[in-house]
N, C-alpha and C positions, 0 to 999 in steps of 0.2 A: 749291374756290372756285367760286362761282356767277358766271354771266356778268353783266357790268354793261355796259349799252349806253350808250356815251359817246363823243363826238367827241374826238380828241386835241387837246391845246393847240396854238396856233400855233407854228411853228418859231421858235427863238430868233434874234433879230436884234441881240443886244447889241453885237457887234463892228461891225456895219454902222452902227449908231447912233453908237457911240463914234468911229468913224473918219471919219464924214461931214464934220465940220468941216475935215479936212485937205485935202479936195478943193478948198475955197475958197482955200487957200494952198499951191499946188504948190511943191515944192522945199524946204519947211521941215520940219525934224524936230520931232517932238513926243513927249513921254513919254506913253504911252497906257495903261500898266499897271504895277503893282508886284506881282510874284508872291511867294508865300511862300518859294520857294527858287530858287536859280540854275537848277537843272534845269528847274523849271516855266517859268521865264522863257525859257530856250532852246527848250523844246518849244512854247511859245506863239508865239514869233517864227517858228519853223519852220512851224507849222500855218497861221499867217497868210500866210506866203510861198507855201505850197503850196495856198492857198485852201481848206483844210479847214474853216475858219470862213468864214461869209458876210461879205464886205466890199463896200463901195460901189465902183462902177466896177471890178468884178473883172477886166475884160479890159484895163484900163489898167496902166501900170507903177507898182508899189509897191515900197518897200524896207522891210525890217523887220530890226532889230538888237536885241540884248540886251546889257546891261552889268550884271553882277551879277544882281540880282533885278529890274531895270528893263527894260521892253520899250519900244522906240522905233519909230516908224513915220514914213514920208515918202511922200506921194503925188507921183509924178514927172510923170504925165500920160499922154497918148496915146502909143502905141508909136512913131509916126512923127514926133512933135514933138521939137524940140530940148529937152534937159534944162534945167530952170530952176534957177538958182543962188540960194540964199538971200542976202538983203542983210543 
């Protein structure tokens, strides 16, 4: 293969963009992804929780769960704030 001089594409921010609206409504759960398999949903929730994927406000408290093939997320807020309960 010959050398091709080319800058790499920008890093993927899909999860950051998808989760950004949750920051505006702390304490509320949202369905954020439907995976093709339950295993993929479980892995996605785990990766989000471990910050393997870029997420907004990454140093704040987030919760991620999966039910079947669905992935749910909730932005809780700053570490030292009282948790917000959904109305």
